[in-house]
N, C-alpha and C positions, 0 to 999 in steps of 0.2 A: 504493500500500500504506500502510495506517495505521501510525503509530508507537505502540507501547505500551511505556512504561517503568514498571517496578514501583514501587508507591507507597512502598516502603521506601526508595528512593533519595532521596526528599524529606526523610528523617530524617538524611541525611548531608550536611553542608555542604561545599562545595568549599574547597580550601585558600586561605586569605587570603594566606598567604605566597607561594604560587605565583602568585597573581593579581598581586601587586606585581612579582614576578620577570618574568612574561610581558610586562607593560607596559614594564618597563625594557629587556628584550631587544628589543622592537619599536622602542623609541626608538634603541637602538644600531644596529639594522638601517637606520634612517633617517639614520644618520650622527652622532647625538649621543653625547656622552661621559658615561656614567653611572657613578657610584661605587656599588658594590654593598655595602650593609650589611644586606640582607634575608635572604639564604640562610645557614642554619646548616651551612656546608660549609667544612671546613679548606681554606686556600689552598695548603697544602704538598702536594708530591707524596707518594705512598706511599713509605715507605722502600725503598731499593734491595734490601736483603736479602729483603724480602717479595716484591717483584716478581720477583726472581731465582728464588725458590722456586716461584712460579707458572709461570714460563717453563720451568723444568726439569721441572715436573710435566706440562706440556703436551707437551714433547718426549718424555717417557717414556710418553705414551699415557694420562695420567690424565684421561680425557674421558668416562667413563661414569657412570651412576647410582651413587650411594653408598647405604648404608643410609638409610632415611628418617630415622632418628634422628641421622644424621651419622656421619662416620668415627669409629671407636672411638678412634683415636689422638688426634684433635682433642678428643673429649669428655674424654679423660684429661688433655690439656694444659690444657683449661679448668678441670678440677677442681684441677689443680696451681696454676693461677693464682689461683683463688678461695681456696685454702688459704694461699698465699704472700702475697697482697696484701690479702685481706679477712677472714682468720681463719675461713673457712667450710669445713666438712668435708662435701664432696659426693663421692659415687661417680660414676663416669662414667655409670652407668645412670640417674642422677638429672638428667642434662643432655640437652637437645634442641637441636640446631643448626638455626637457622632462616635464611630468606632475609631477613636484616636484622631490626632490632628492630621495625620496623613489623609484620612478619608475626607476631612473637612476641606483640605486644600483641593482635592479632586472635585468635590461637590461645588465649591464656590467657583472655581475656574470653569467647570462645565456649564454652570448656570449663566455666566456673564460673557464668555468669549465665543464669538462666532469665528468661522474660518477666516483667516487673514487678519483678524483683530490683533493688535499689538499690546503686549504687557511689559511694562518696565520692571526689570528684575535686577537686584543687586548682583555685583560681581566683585568678590566671590560670594556664593550663597549655597545653602542646602539644595542639592541637585533637583529635588522634586519641583522646584519653581521654574526649572528649565524643561524638565521632562514632560510635565503635565500639559502645558500649553502646546508644546511640540506635538504631543500625542493627539491633541484636539485640532491640530492643523492651524493653530494660531501661532503668533510669532513672539517669542521672548526677546526683548531688546535690552541689552545690558547697560547698566550705569555703574560707575566705578566707586568702590569703597577702598580708599588708599591709606596705607600705613602712615604716610607723612601727614595725612589729614585726620589722624586718629580714627579712621574709619567712619567719619561723618560724610554724608552725601553732599555733593556739590550742586547747588540749585541752578547754576548757570548750565551745567551739563544736562540736568534733568529737563530744563526748558528746551534746550537744543534738540532733545530726542523725542519730544512730543509731536505727533503728527495727527492727521485727521483720523487715523486708524487706532490711535492709542485709546484703550478702554480703561486701564487701571494701572496703578503702581503697587508693587510689593514692598513692604517694609518688614524686616526681621530684626527686632530689637528687644532684648539683647541679641546679638548676632551670632549665628553659627555659620562660618567657622571662626570669625575674628575675635569674638568676645567684646566687640564694640557696642556702645549704647548711644543711640541717637539723643542728642540734647534737646531741651525744650525750645531753644532759640531756632534751631534748624527745623524742628517739627512745626513751629509756628509759621516759619517762612514757607515751608512745603505746603502747609494747609492753605495758605493764601493762593499759592500757585494752582493747587488742585481744584479749588473753588473757581478760580478764574478760567481754568481749562475744562471744567465740568467733568472731572475724572472720578473714578472710584478708587478706594484704597483697600488693599488686603494687608491687614496688620497682624503679623505672627508674633504673639507675645508669650510663647510657651516657656521662655526662660525668665520671665519677669520677676519671679521671686528670688532668682539667683543674681543678686546685685551686691557689689562690694564697695567698701570705703565710703559709705554715705552717698553713693551715686543715686540719681533719681530716675525711676522709670516713669515715662509719660505715655499714656494711651492716647493716640492721636484723635480717637473718637471723642475724647473729653474736651477738645478745643472747639471754639465757636464754629458752628456750621458744618462740623465734620461727622457727627453721629449718623446723619442721614445718607452719607456716602461711604461709610466705612464698614468693612467686615472684620470684626475683632475676633481673632481665632486663638484658642488656647487649649490646654489639656492638663491632665493630672500626672503625666509621665515623669516630668522632670522635678517639679517642686515636691511631689509626694512620693517619689520613687515608685511609680506605678506603670512602668513601661509595658509590662506584659498584660496589663488590665485592658488596654486599648480603650481609653475614655478621653474624648475631646469634645469641643463645642464651638459653635459659631454664634456670635451675637450680631444681628444685622437688622436693617430696616425691615419692618414687618412684611412689606410687599415682596421681599425676596425669599422669605422663609418657605413658601409653598414650592418654589422652584428648587431650592436646595433640598427640601425633603423628598421631592420626586426622585432625585438622583439617589439619595440615601435610602429611600424606600426600596428601590430596585437593586441596590448594591449590597446592603447589609440588613435591611429590615429595621433593626434597632440595635443599639449598644446592649451588651450583656446585662440582663435584668438585675441580678444580685450585685453586679459591679456598680450599677447606677445607685443602688441603695448605699453601698459603701462610699460612693462619691458624695452623697448627701452628708454622711458623717464627716468626710474629709473637710468639707467646707464649713460645717457648723460646729464641729467638736475639736478643732485643732488647738493644741496647746503650744509647746515650744519646739515641737519636732522639726519643723522646717527651719526655724532659726538656728537650731543646733547643727543641722546639716550644712547650712550656709556658713556658719562659723568654721566648721571643719574644712569646707571647700576653700575658704579664704586662707586658712593656714597652709594648705597644700599649694595653692596658687602662689603665695608669697615665696615659699621655698623654691618651687620650680622656676619661677621667673628669675629669681636671683641666680640660681644654678645655671640656667640656660645663658643668661647674659654674661656669665663668667667663662663661657666656652668660646675660645677664639674661633671665629668663623660663623658663629650663630648669634642671633639677637632676637628680641621680641619686645613688644609693648606689654604692659601689665593689663590684662583684660579687666574691664569694668563690670562685666556680667557673664552669664552662662558658665560653663566649666571647660572652656577651651583656651589654649594658648596657640597663637598663630606664629610659628617660628620662622624667621627670615633666614634662609639658608643659601641665598643667592651667591655669596662669595665662594661657596664650595664648588661652583661651576658644573653641577650635575643637574639634569632634569629632576624635578621633585619625585616623579614616579620611580625613576631609576634609584634615586637616593633612598626613598622609603623602602623599596624592595631590598636593597643592599643592607640597610639597617636591620630589617627583619631577619634576613638570612644570617648576617654576621654577628649582630649585637643582640639578637632575640628581643628587640623592642618593636612593637607594632604602632606605627604612626601613619597618618593618612596623607598622601601627597596633596598639596594644595591645588594642583591642576584638576582634581576631582570636582572642585567647587566652581570651576570656570577659569577662563584664561587669566583673570586677575590673580588667581591663586598660585600660578606658576612661580617657583622660587620660594615656596613656603611649605611647611609641614604642619599639620594640625595635631596637637597633642591634647587629649582629654585628661584632665586631672580628677576625673571621677574614678579614682583608684586609691588604694590605701596610701597613707603617708610613707610607709616603709617602701612600698613598691615605687613610689615617685622618687624617693632618694636613690634607690638602686637603679631605676631607669635612667635618671639623670647621670649617674656615674657611668653607666654603660654608654650613654650618648656621648659623653665627654671623651671617653676612651676611644670610641669609634671614630669620632671626628678628628681626633688627634692622629689616628692611624691613617685616615684619608689624606690629611695634610702632609704627614711624613712621606707617604707614598708619592704625593705630587711633587715633593722637593727632590726626589731622586733623579 
């Protein structure tokens, strides 16, 4: 029997992050010890009070379909959270619960992009924001996030890339992979431009709770005139260490919710029922669990940034949010994919080549510090030793 795969699949690149991860896992199965800096997955367990709520829900028979839109009590809890933490006034009916943020991305872009529509996308960025519009036969148009600008967007560049086909702009703040956080001044200026050009905004805020050094997270929908044109997207994976639970949400103008739900309805029906009950507990019963995780992330970040900047040939900015360090390795003179593969094979440290996140990521490596402090210390030691070996070889 012949194999036929739809041509549209060629427009969707496989995950470069998972490629590194699969190779690292294969090495471990062969008996090697690899330090994982590649996956954006908290290494903490889900807080006990959340797990307890899920267990109780299962024991109480909470195992059936929910409304496609999500449990009303959860949508209300999300609205309360958005008001309390983000200064956003959403009704429960303006919120759709999804099977993770990944599904929310697909639902939103499928609902707003026609073929040939253009979507302004950061470079570098989590690859879904390139893959999904390409899959939909829309056009992702890159705008730069540069290290020398502390990964703030350039309004003049944004303006120059807006055409009559531009439908929306994607914001990811705090950013994956750079760890940058868009400041209020830049967001205010962007909001004025977006209103002037009558654009939509897709605001990915999944790392919003992972903020360091007193940095401020601003939801662009909270700015004047922006709620009615913004899709605020978030999930429980990062802040509550619930990556495997697959729980996300979109808050959007009410008129868009039926279209988003139509995609969601046919894609997953609903997010897992007892997981939704646990999510209600996550939002309403939180103690100091997230604060303690963030405190530990900051300790790890501070060590890693100092250690990396002490390695001749490498440098990095101190990330203001998320749990990634974007390491500048340009002076080593190797493509990032080649360097990452060599470091995995020789030093047994798994880092993601920056090129995975777009052309602007070339010359960088992404390091996740969602790993134990001891592993970060050992990983930085291995990285230093490996880079010194590269430089020694180059001098021969």
